[in-house]
LUMNU-636961 format. One record per residue (C-alpha): x, z, y; residue number from 1. Coordinates in steps of 0.001 Angstrom, whole numbers, plus 500000, padded with zeros to 6 digits. Last residue first. Example, Ala and Ser with C-alpha at 12.3 -4.5 7.8 and 13.67 -1.06 7.14 Angstrom:
+--------+--------+--------+-----+
!     xx !     zz !     yy !  nr !
+--------+--------+--------+-----+
! 513670 ! 507140 ! 498940 !   2 !
! 512300 ! 507800 ! 495500 !   1 !
+--------+--------+--------+-----+
This chain:
+--------+--------+--------+-----+
!     xx !     zz !     yy !  nr !
+--------+--------+--------+-----+
! 445716 ! 493010 ! 474294 ! 468 !
! 449253 ! 492846 ! 472963 ! 467 !
! 450654 ! 496015 ! 471445 ! 466 !
! 453335 ! 497766 ! 473516 ! 465 !
! 456809 ! 497137 ! 474908 ! 464 !
! 458020 ! 499329 ! 477804 ! 463 !
! 460518 ! 497624 ! 480108 ! 462 !
! 462994 ! 499697 ! 482120 ! 461 !
! 463623 ! 500666 ! 485733 ! 460 !
! 466157 ! 502968 ! 487384 ! 459 !
! 466271 ! 505981 ! 489661 ! 458 !
! 469173 ! 508232 ! 490500 ! 457 !
! 470047 ! 511822 ! 491342 ! 456 !
! 466607 ! 513334 ! 491872 ! 455 !
! 466943 ! 517059 ! 492527 ! 454 !
! 465032 ! 519587 ! 490357 ! 453 !
! 468269 ! 521107 ! 489067 ! 452 !
! 469368 ! 517714 ! 487823 ! 451 !
! 467090 ! 514688 ! 487799 ! 450 !
! 467309 ! 511109 ! 486516 ! 449 !
! 464154 ! 509162 ! 487334 ! 448 !
! 462593 ! 506407 ! 485244 ! 447 !
! 460335 ! 503669 ! 486580 ! 446 !
! 458262 ! 501793 ! 484009 ! 445 !
! 457620 ! 498047 ! 483761 ! 444 !
! 455014 ! 497228 ! 481147 ! 443 !
! 455280 ! 494520 ! 478533 ! 442 !
! 452494 ! 493797 ! 476039 ! 441 !
! 449974 ! 494434 ! 478793 ! 440 !
! 447210 ! 496908 ! 479715 ! 439 !
! 448644 ! 500094 ! 478190 ! 438 !
! 446384 ! 502940 ! 479230 ! 437 !
! 444383 ! 502978 ! 475965 ! 436 !
! 447605 ! 503335 ! 473966 ! 435 !
! 448671 ! 506475 ! 475808 ! 434 !
! 452382 ! 506279 ! 476638 ! 433 !
! 455386 ! 507823 ! 474875 ! 432 !
! 458964 ! 507258 ! 476065 ! 431 !
! 461578 ! 508264 ! 473493 ! 430 !
! 465124 ! 509484 ! 474227 ! 429 !
! 468829 ! 508872 ! 473640 ! 428 !
! 471283 ! 510281 ! 476195 ! 427 !
! 474746 ! 508864 ! 476885 ! 426 !
! 477588 ! 510332 ! 478917 ! 425 !
! 480353 ! 508956 ! 481127 ! 424 !
! 482778 ! 511347 ! 482759 ! 423 !
! 483975 ! 512793 ! 486066 ! 422 !
! 482189 ! 516102 ! 485404 ! 421 !
! 480564 ! 516591 ! 482010 ! 420 !
! 477060 ! 515272 ! 481409 ! 419 !
! 474655 ! 517860 ! 479994 ! 418 !
! 471705 ! 516753 ! 477842 ! 417 !
! 469265 ! 519303 ! 476432 ! 416 !
! 469835 ! 519243 ! 472686 ! 415 !
! 468997 ! 516389 ! 470368 ! 414 !
! 466674 ! 513426 ! 470901 ! 413 !
! 464961 ! 513654 ! 474288 ! 412 !
! 461172 ! 513276 ! 474292 ! 411 !
! 459572 ! 511754 ! 477378 ! 410 !
! 455819 ! 511781 ! 477945 ! 409 !
! 453448 ! 509626 ! 479927 ! 408 !
! 451675 ! 509197 ! 483226 ! 407 !
! 452914 ! 506200 ! 485220 ! 406 !
! 455573 ! 505196 ! 487774 ! 405 !
! 457886 ! 508201 ! 487830 ! 404 !
! 458653 ! 509111 ! 484232 ! 403 !
! 461167 ! 511917 ! 484083 ! 402 !
! 464591 ! 512543 ! 482546 ! 401 !
! 466272 ! 515918 ! 483099 ! 400 !
! 470006 ! 516280 ! 483150 ! 399 !
! 472382 ! 519259 ! 483185 ! 398 !
! 475282 ! 518098 ! 485382 ! 397 !
! 478858 ! 519308 ! 484999 ! 396 !
! 480901 ! 519613 ! 488183 ! 395 !
! 483348 ! 517449 ! 490186 ! 394 !
! 480899 ! 514596 ! 490754 ! 393 !
! 481180 ! 511027 ! 489507 ! 392 !
! 478817 ! 511571 ! 486556 ! 391 !
! 478165 ! 508155 ! 485034 ! 390 !
! 474968 ! 508220 ! 482986 ! 389 !
! 474202 ! 505877 ! 480118 ! 388 !
! 470526 ! 505985 ! 479161 ! 387 !
! 469285 ! 505141 ! 475683 ! 386 !
! 465766 ! 504089 ! 474853 ! 385 !
! 463286 ! 504207 ! 471949 ! 384 !
! 459696 ! 503076 ! 472599 ! 383 !
! 456555 ! 505047 ! 471702 ! 382 !
! 452831 ! 504274 ! 471594 ! 381 !
! 450283 ! 507122 ! 471615 ! 380 !
! 446876 ! 507370 ! 470013 ! 379 !
! 447147 ! 511059 ! 469161 ! 378 !
! 449755 ! 510551 ! 466504 ! 377 !
! 452411 ! 507906 ! 467118 ! 376 !
! 452461 ! 504129 ! 466911 ! 375 !
! 455927 ! 502661 ! 467155 ! 374 !
! 457227 ! 499914 ! 469419 ! 373 !
! 459678 ! 497503 ! 467915 ! 372 !
! 463440 ! 498160 ! 467776 ! 371 !
! 465851 ! 495229 ! 467663 ! 370 !
! 467739 ! 496413 ! 470727 ! 369 !
! 467235 ! 500006 ! 471913 ! 368 !
! 465763 ! 499788 ! 475410 ! 367 !
! 468498 ! 500189 ! 477958 ! 366 !
! 468633 ! 502587 ! 480893 ! 365 !
! 471628 ! 502558 ! 483262 ! 364 !
! 472263 ! 505652 ! 485375 ! 363 !
! 474597 ! 506205 ! 488300 ! 362 !
! 475513 ! 509597 ! 489738 ! 361 !
! 477547 ! 510252 ! 492885 ! 360 !
! 475697 ! 507426 ! 494697 ! 359 !
! 477964 ! 505924 ! 497345 ! 358 !
! 477263 ! 507079 ! 500893 ! 357 !
! 480754 ! 508359 ! 501679 ! 356 !
! 482564 ! 505345 ! 500258 ! 355 !
! 480145 ! 502854 ! 501782 ! 354 !
! 480473 ! 504537 ! 505184 ! 353 !
! 484280 ! 504579 ! 504978 ! 352 !
! 484316 ! 500867 ! 504155 ! 351 !
! 482075 ! 500139 ! 507120 ! 350 !
! 484207 ! 502296 ! 509429 ! 349 !
! 487391 ! 500570 ! 508256 ! 348 !
! 485874 ! 497157 ! 508831 ! 347 !
! 484512 ! 498164 ! 512241 ! 346 !
! 487875 ! 499598 ! 513312 ! 345 !
! 489654 ! 496380 ! 512363 ! 344 !
! 487060 ! 494246 ! 514154 ! 343 !
! 487336 ! 496469 ! 517238 ! 342 !
! 491126 ! 496142 ! 517145 ! 341 !
! 490853 ! 492365 ! 516934 ! 340 !
! 488530 ! 492284 ! 519945 ! 339 !
! 490767 ! 494628 ! 521948 ! 338 !
! 493847 ! 492552 ! 521174 ! 337 !
! 492043 ! 489381 ! 522265 ! 336 !
! 490672 ! 491018 ! 525403 ! 335 !
! 494235 ! 491939 ! 526281 ! 334 !
! 495786 ! 495405 ! 526443 ! 333 !
! 498634 ! 494967 ! 528862 ! 332 !
! 502292 ! 494295 ! 528386 ! 331 !
! 504266 ! 493385 ! 531480 ! 330 !
! 504482 ! 489784 ! 532655 ! 329 !
! 507604 ! 487661 ! 532750 ! 328 !
! 505702 ! 484538 ! 531655 ! 327 !
! 508228 ! 483662 ! 528932 ! 326 !
! 508837 ! 487237 ! 527785 ! 325 !
! 505169 ! 488261 ! 527823 ! 324 !
! 504211 ! 485028 ! 526076 ! 323 !
! 506794 ! 485648 ! 523359 ! 322 !
! 505167 ! 489001 ! 522723 ! 321 !
! 506939 ! 492280 ! 523348 ! 320 !
! 508636 ! 495162 ! 521558 ! 319 !
! 512049 ! 495330 ! 523168 ! 318 !
! 515446 ! 493716 ! 523559 ! 317 !
! 516672 ! 493663 ! 527160 ! 316 !
! 514869 ! 497000 ! 527237 ! 315 !
! 517510 ! 498876 ! 529235 ! 314 !
! 518478 ! 498219 ! 532894 ! 313 !
! 522184 ! 497701 ! 533355 ! 312 !
! 524824 ! 500334 ! 534094 ! 311 !
! 527376 ! 499311 ! 531470 ! 310 !
! 526708 ! 502351 ! 529252 ! 309 !
! 522952 ! 502139 ! 529826 ! 308 !
! 522853 ! 498538 ! 528610 ! 307 !
! 524889 ! 499441 ! 525534 ! 306 !
! 522510 ! 502201 ! 524477 ! 305 !
! 519488 ! 499994 ! 525139 ! 304 !
! 521005 ! 497232 ! 522989 ! 303 !
! 521670 ! 499531 ! 520014 ! 302 !
! 518249 ! 501201 ! 520251 ! 301 !
! 516441 ! 497855 ! 520447 ! 300 !
! 518550 ! 496382 ! 517625 ! 299 !
! 517488 ! 499181 ! 515284 ! 298 !
! 513821 ! 498494 ! 516129 ! 297 !
! 512685 ! 498075 ! 512473 ! 296 !
! 510636 ! 494962 ! 513278 ! 295 !
! 511186 ! 493492 ! 509779 ! 294 !
! 513160 ! 490450 ! 510941 ! 293 !
! 514200 ! 488262 ! 507986 ! 292 !
! 511730 ! 485453 ! 508688 ! 291 !
! 512981 ! 485035 ! 512229 ! 290 !
! 511699 ! 485760 ! 515724 ! 289 !
! 514180 ! 484522 ! 518329 ! 288 !
! 517845 ! 483541 ! 518158 ! 287 !
! 518666 ! 486637 ! 520196 ! 286 !
! 517509 ! 488685 ! 517190 ! 285 !
! 520773 ! 487849 ! 515442 ! 284 !
! 520161 ! 488496 ! 511767 ! 283 !
! 521958 ! 490771 ! 509308 ! 282 !
! 518956 ! 492137 ! 507394 ! 281 !
! 519743 ! 495792 ! 508149 ! 280 !
! 520492 ! 494890 ! 511807 ! 279 !
! 523010 ! 497373 ! 513261 ! 278 !
! 525874 ! 494905 ! 513827 ! 277 !
! 523594 ! 492129 ! 515089 ! 276 !
! 522181 ! 494185 ! 517954 ! 275 !
! 525701 ! 495416 ! 518728 ! 274 !
! 526802 ! 491814 ! 519199 ! 273 !
! 528588 ! 492658 ! 522483 ! 272 !
! 527462 ! 489387 ! 524069 ! 271 !
! 527150 ! 490962 ! 527546 ! 270 !
! 523462 ! 490058 ! 527753 ! 269 !
! 522432 ! 490765 ! 531352 ! 268 !
! 522602 ! 487133 ! 532435 ! 267 !
! 525557 ! 485188 ! 533739 ! 266 !
! 525337 ! 482702 ! 536599 ! 265 !
! 528868 ! 483636 ! 537769 ! 264 !
! 527559 ! 484825 ! 541128 ! 263 !
! 524739 ! 486781 ! 539478 ! 262 !
! 527263 ! 488384 ! 537118 ! 261 !
! 529250 ! 490009 ! 539923 ! 260 !
! 532331 ! 491105 ! 537999 ! 259 !
! 534199 ! 494282 ! 538920 ! 258 !
! 535557 ! 494529 ! 535350 ! 257 !
! 534477 ! 491768 ! 532999 ! 256 !
! 531410 ! 491821 ! 530766 ! 255 !
! 531393 ! 489193 ! 528056 ! 254 !
! 528870 ! 486398 ! 528418 ! 253 !
! 525201 ! 485556 ! 527935 ! 252 !
! 523555 ! 482900 ! 530035 ! 251 !
! 521021 ! 484215 ! 529418 ! 250 !
! 519786 ! 487815 ! 529179 ! 249 !
! 516999 ! 487874 ! 531761 ! 248 !
! 515299 ! 484646 ! 530785 ! 247 !
! 516181 ! 485462 ! 527129 ! 246 !
! 514331 ! 488767 ! 526922 ! 245 !
! 514967 ! 489267 ! 523199 ! 244 !
! 511829 ! 490088 ! 521251 ! 243 !
! 510786 ! 492576 ! 518593 ! 242 !
! 507218 ! 491561 ! 517846 ! 241 !
! 503822 ! 491914 ! 519552 ! 240 !
! 501806 ! 488793 ! 518772 ! 239 !
! 500710 ! 486788 ! 521809 ! 238 !
! 502761 ! 483662 ! 521136 ! 237 !
! 501616 ! 483458 ! 517508 ! 236 !
! 502313 ! 485245 ! 514226 ! 235 !
! 500170 ! 484695 ! 511140 ! 234 !
! 501678 ! 481516 ! 509689 ! 233 !
! 505294 ! 482672 ! 509601 ! 232 !
! 504190 ! 486240 ! 508890 ! 231 !
! 502871 ! 485220 ! 505502 ! 230 !
! 506342 ! 484984 ! 503980 ! 229 !
! 507095 ! 488611 ! 504752 ! 228 !
! 503733 ! 489626 ! 503318 ! 227 !
! 504508 ! 487749 ! 500102 ! 226 !
! 507520 ! 490020 ! 499391 ! 225 !
! 509956 ! 488408 ! 496962 ! 224 !
! 512452 ! 486291 ! 498916 ! 223 !
! 512748 ! 487656 ! 502460 ! 222 !
! 511675 ! 491297 ! 502142 ! 221 !
! 513057 ! 491782 ! 498631 ! 220 !
! 516327 ! 490135 ! 499692 ! 219 !
! 516831 ! 493100 ! 502023 ! 218 !
! 517920 ! 495243 ! 499048 ! 217 !
! 518760 ! 493254 ! 495906 ! 216 !
! 521921 ! 495227 ! 495087 ! 215 !
! 521708 ! 499033 ! 494954 ! 214 !
! 518149 ! 499513 ! 496148 ! 213 !
! 516474 ! 496774 ! 494121 ! 212 !
! 518604 ! 497113 ! 490978 ! 211 !
! 518117 ! 500891 ! 490887 ! 210 !
! 514358 ! 500502 ! 491349 ! 209 !
! 514161 ! 497973 ! 488521 ! 208 !
! 516403 ! 500075 ! 486244 ! 207 !
! 514275 ! 503179 ! 486744 ! 206 !
! 511035 ! 501262 ! 486176 ! 205 !
! 512364 ! 499878 ! 482878 ! 204 !
! 513540 ! 503287 ! 481685 ! 203 !
! 510218 ! 504947 ! 482558 ! 202 !
! 508296 ! 502157 ! 480839 ! 201 !
! 510350 ! 502704 ! 477702 ! 200 !
! 509569 ! 506414 ! 477912 ! 199 !
! 505856 ! 505666 ! 478126 ! 198 !
! 505934 ! 503199 ! 475231 ! 197 !
! 507930 ! 505552 ! 472986 ! 196 !
! 505690 ! 508538 ! 473656 ! 195 !
! 505140 ! 510170 ! 470274 ! 194 !
! 508768 ! 509717 ! 469204 ! 193 !
! 509822 ! 511502 ! 472394 ! 192 !
! 508262 ! 514770 ! 471072 ! 191 !
! 506539 ! 516521 ! 473966 ! 190 !
! 507917 ! 517697 ! 477317 ! 189 !
! 508585 ! 514510 ! 479310 ! 188 !
! 505500 ! 512525 ! 478288 ! 187 !
! 503263 ! 515588 ! 478242 ! 186 !
! 504148 ! 516226 ! 481880 ! 185 !
! 503466 ! 512572 ! 482673 ! 184 !
! 499969 ! 512857 ! 481169 ! 183 !
! 499240 ! 515808 ! 483450 ! 182 !
! 500758 ! 514126 ! 486523 ! 181 !
! 498539 ! 511076 ! 486081 ! 180 !
! 499232 ! 507776 ! 484313 ! 179 !
! 499811 ! 505377 ! 487201 ! 178 !
! 500551 ! 507705 ! 490136 ! 177 !
! 502574 ! 509955 ! 487857 ! 176 !
! 504463 ! 506883 ! 486626 ! 175 !
! 505437 ! 506144 ! 490223 ! 174 !
! 506805 ! 509677 ! 490442 ! 173 !
! 508915 ! 509139 ! 487355 ! 172 !
! 510241 ! 505861 ! 488769 ! 171 !
! 511261 ! 507647 ! 491973 ! 170 !
! 513221 ! 510263 ! 490009 ! 169 !
! 515011 ! 507589 ! 487962 ! 168 !
! 515807 ! 505637 ! 491128 ! 167 !
! 517256 ! 508840 ! 492616 ! 166 !
! 519481 ! 509308 ! 489561 ! 165 !
! 520442 ! 505623 ! 489577 ! 164 !
! 521516 ! 505735 ! 493221 ! 163 !
! 523386 ! 509006 ! 492642 ! 162 !
! 525394 ! 507397 ! 489833 ! 161 !
! 525827 ! 504269 ! 491907 ! 160 !
! 527357 ! 506214 ! 494770 ! 159 !
! 529554 ! 508479 ! 492654 ! 158 !
! 530852 ! 505666 ! 490461 ! 157 !
! 531570 ! 503458 ! 493470 ! 156 !
! 533299 ! 506272 ! 495352 ! 155 !
! 535408 ! 507307 ! 492358 ! 154 !
! 536402 ! 503729 ! 491496 ! 153 !
! 537349 ! 503091 ! 495123 ! 152 !
! 539468 ! 506235 ! 495312 ! 151 !
! 541231 ! 505553 ! 492005 ! 150 !
! 542119 ! 501972 ! 492932 ! 149 !
! 540309 ! 498627 ! 492769 ! 148 !
! 541672 ! 496299 ! 495412 ! 147 !
! 540220 ! 496704 ! 498894 ! 146 !
! 537786 ! 494143 ! 500321 ! 145 !
! 534682 ! 496256 ! 499625 ! 144 !
! 536359 ! 499439 ! 500875 ! 143 !
! 537385 ! 497745 ! 504128 ! 142 !
! 533908 ! 496347 ! 504655 ! 141 !
! 532353 ! 499755 ! 503964 ! 140 !
! 534818 ! 501411 ! 506339 ! 139 !
! 533791 ! 498994 ! 509088 ! 138 !
! 530065 ! 499489 ! 508380 ! 137 !
! 530018 ! 503291 ! 508395 ! 136 !
! 531346 ! 505492 ! 505595 ! 135 !
! 531385 ! 504833 ! 501849 ! 134 !
! 530006 ! 508150 ! 500538 ! 133 !
! 527899 ! 509532 ! 503405 ! 132 !
! 526974 ! 506117 ! 504820 ! 131 !
! 525872 ! 505039 ! 501332 ! 130 !
! 523805 ! 508179 ! 500894 ! 129 !
! 522112 ! 507463 ! 504224 ! 128 !
! 521393 ! 503868 ! 503141 ! 127 !
! 519765 ! 505102 ! 499925 ! 126 !
! 517449 ! 507746 ! 501355 ! 125 !
! 515869 ! 507076 ! 504768 ! 124 !
! 516777 ! 503398 ! 505114 ! 123 !
! 516191 ! 502092 ! 501597 ! 122 !
! 513360 ! 504386 ! 500520 ! 121 !
! 511468 ! 503894 ! 503784 ! 120 !
! 512112 ! 500141 ! 503960 ! 119 !
! 510932 ! 499419 ! 500408 ! 118 !
! 508023 ! 501848 ! 500775 ! 117 !
! 506782 ! 499913 ! 503860 ! 116 !
! 505960 ! 502355 ! 506682 ! 115 !
! 508138 ! 501699 ! 509748 ! 114 !
! 509838 ! 498317 ! 509626 ! 113 !
! 507472 ! 496440 ! 507364 ! 112 !
! 504294 ! 498031 ! 508742 ! 111 !
! 505260 ! 497158 ! 512319 ! 110 !
! 505401 ! 493519 ! 511254 ! 109 !
! 503395 ! 492004 ! 514101 ! 108 !
! 500872 ! 493933 ! 516211 ! 107 !
! 498108 ! 491434 ! 516904 ! 106 !
! 498453 ! 488714 ! 514267 ! 105 !
! 499823 ! 491263 ! 511794 ! 104 !
! 496909 ! 493668 ! 512278 ! 103 !
! 494391 ! 490828 ! 512077 ! 102 !
! 495793 ! 489447 ! 508829 ! 101 !
! 496453 ! 492788 ! 507150 ! 100 !
! 493025 ! 494156 ! 508159 !  99 !
! 491290 ! 491018 ! 506938 !  98 !
! 493003 ! 491403 ! 503570 !  97 !
! 492262 ! 495149 ! 503417 !  96 !
! 488610 ! 494695 ! 504371 !  95 !
! 488181 ! 492025 ! 501697 !  94 !
! 489832 ! 494255 ! 499100 !  93 !
! 487712 ! 497259 ! 500137 !  92 !
! 484493 ! 495265 ! 499929 !  91 !
! 485411 ! 494153 ! 496406 !  90 !
! 486411 ! 497670 ! 495370 !  89 !
! 483171 ! 499043 ! 496765 !  88 !
! 481207 ! 496451 ! 494805 !  87 !
! 483249 ! 497322 ! 491729 !  86 !
! 481932 ! 500888 ! 491837 !  85 !
! 480300 ! 500578 ! 488402 !  84 !
! 483810 ! 500068 ! 487002 !  83 !
! 484415 ! 503685 ! 488076 !  82 !
! 485981 ! 505313 ! 491099 !  81 !
! 487156 ! 508909 ! 491257 !  80 !
! 487307 ! 510659 ! 494630 !  79 !
! 490263 ! 513032 ! 495059 !  78 !
! 491855 ! 511094 ! 497903 !  77 !
! 491590 ! 507874 ! 495891 !  76 !
! 491175 ! 508201 ! 492131 !  75 !
! 491105 ! 505129 ! 489901 !  74 !
! 490564 ! 505224 ! 486160 !  73 !
! 490344 ! 501897 ! 484369 !  72 !
! 492081 ! 503345 ! 481309 !  71 !
! 494992 ! 500906 ! 481370 !  70 !
! 494819 ! 500482 ! 485157 !  69 !
! 495425 ! 504165 ! 485872 !  68 !
! 495750 ! 504175 ! 489665 !  67 !
! 495708 ! 507832 ! 490708 !  66 !
! 495841 ! 509406 ! 494167 !  65 !
! 494854 ! 512997 ! 495093 !  64 !
! 494752 ! 514104 ! 491457 !  63 !
! 491296 ! 515358 ! 490545 !  62 !
! 489877 ! 518877 ! 490288 !  61 !
! 487774 ! 518341 ! 493401 !  60 !
! 491018 ! 517595 ! 495247 !  59 !
! 494306 ! 518337 ! 493507 !  58 !
! 497716 ! 517827 ! 495080 !  57 !
! 500501 ! 517527 ! 492513 !  56 !
! 500715 ! 513723 ! 492488 !  55 !
! 500594 ! 513740 ! 496336 !  54 !
! 503755 ! 515836 ! 496858 !  53 !
! 506552 ! 513283 ! 496403 !  52 !
! 504799 ! 510469 ! 498263 !  51 !
! 503499 ! 512723 ! 501061 !  50 !
! 506946 ! 514181 ! 501701 !  49 !
! 508358 ! 510649 ! 501604 !  48 !
! 505838 ! 509497 ! 504208 !  47 !
! 506761 ! 512418 ! 506477 !  46 !
! 510460 ! 511619 ! 506048 !  45 !
! 509860 ! 507946 ! 506892 !  44 !
! 507967 ! 508801 ! 510069 !  43 !
! 510758 ! 511175 ! 511117 !  42 !
! 513310 ! 508431 ! 510420 !  41 !
! 511298 ! 505912 ! 512448 !  40 !
! 511077 ! 508307 ! 515386 !  39 !
! 514832 ! 508933 ! 515214 !  38 !
! 515514 ! 505189 ! 515082 !  37 !
! 513171 ! 504650 ! 518027 !  36 !
! 514969 ! 507248 ! 520140 !  35 !
! 518485 ! 506146 ! 519280 !  34 !
! 520995 ! 505754 ! 516493 !  33 !
! 521850 ! 502981 ! 514067 !  32 !
! 524532 ! 503163 ! 511352 !  31 !
! 526247 ! 499783 ! 511282 !  30 !
! 524882 ! 497336 ! 508725 !  29 !
! 527246 ! 495916 ! 506128 !  28 !
! 525151 ! 492988 ! 504902 !  27 !
! 526479 ! 491180 ! 501837 !  26 !
! 526388 ! 487401 ! 501725 !  25 !
! 525021 ! 486198 ! 498374 !  24 !
! 526207 ! 482771 ! 497254 !  23 !
! 523783 ! 479836 ! 497484 !  22 !
! 526476 ! 477249 ! 498295 !  21 !
! 525383 ! 477078 ! 501940 !  20 !
! 525592 ! 480857 ! 502299 !  19 !
! 522832 ! 483357 ! 501505 !  18 !
! 522294 ! 486574 ! 503485 !  17 !
! 521520 ! 484723 ! 506723 !  16 !
! 518728 ! 482846 ! 505042 !  15 !
! 518880 ! 479081 ! 505319 !  14 !
! 517897 ! 476151 ! 507529 !  13 !
! 516725 ! 477897 ! 510705 !  12 !
! 519882 ! 480016 ! 510875 !  11 !
! 521897 ! 476803 ! 511044 !  10 !
! 520578 ! 475888 ! 514491 !   9 !
! 520336 ! 472124 ! 514729 !   8 !
! 522925 ! 470180 ! 516718 !   7 !
! 523582 ! 467591 ! 514021 !   6 !
! 527001 ! 469024 ! 513345 !   5 !
! 525608 ! 472493 ! 512793 !   4 !
! 525639 ! 475187 ! 515404 !   3 !
! 526345 ! 478909 ! 515277 !   2 !
! 524950 ! 480894 ! 518156 !   1 !
+--------+--------+--------+-----+
């Protein structure tokens, strides 16, 4: 452990990837292997399959996921959300924030190491390409220190060319999630002069992704990502993180042949530094939980492999809380963890209920502004209204408007109204009431929106008549 002159640990004062002068220190991580690494790779591959296939999956005629902020069109698992669904969005945001807080407090940064897009793209795609072209960590260091020759130029050009190509592909897929796969297809097949803004966005996204995965890398997690910064205030002694069993491992020391480590007061840590060599952020987990740690479990696999080779028990580094390490107690499901899990499940269940039970059709009736009531033949009084109907379903809806609260007549202007699927439509109509049944200058009337004899929504409007 590196010490400063004042006795303070230097890793507490600065990021490992930045030296005292602010210069970037490059991380040449050794290729990890082990059970957890394999599980993480499989998880990453499944997430990548979902990412690259979702824009082409249609549910109810809609793209599986779409976040078109410009046109305020949001589709989640084939269900389109409108500005009228802001209450659901608000509840969802609160649930997501509470979920992030409680999940991190209980289970640490599992998301960062196993499911974060930055980690998945970096470790499953870009890092593998780098191993293929440049070799493992030692060969990467040698290549980096070598003077520029034909081999180095070829490897650098090949690697960065592939990096940019993959970044370009990823940026196109992100555009599909923003603008829709149909709009993206027009963007890449029609006249470029008609899509200057879209193509410019594609170029910008491609450069950003290339910059992140070719140079910025782990700095995203420590400098840019707010979730990484939040962990410092969210974690406590009972949070499950990647932990070094220091009571068992200390005092650390190199392993010598035929040595009885209990007699020499040495712990199980043989100071091989394999946990540091495989860390994608370059930290030494033996210093404790640090800002850079993303809980990727590479150090666990490396340490377990070394422990088995020397005949020691594995899991010197493992998923555990600081309290478990200090008190030497095995993990068990605590009341606190159970309570947090119940809260998380309740939030998700509540959000799911609101999503399922939301009204597929919403109607808003407005009396035409500036229009007075009109006297009609037969002693009737009429008011002009317009109703805006949001059809959230996947099929067209022929509408019928009825009065629910009082006897009267409704006359629709134009043809029988039909609202197309996943669209907003407007219907203009008159309400006619008998003059002798109007008892006040303003009467509240209930209006029902029907389709096929089924009531879809109900709203209220004010009917203006002559004063008594």
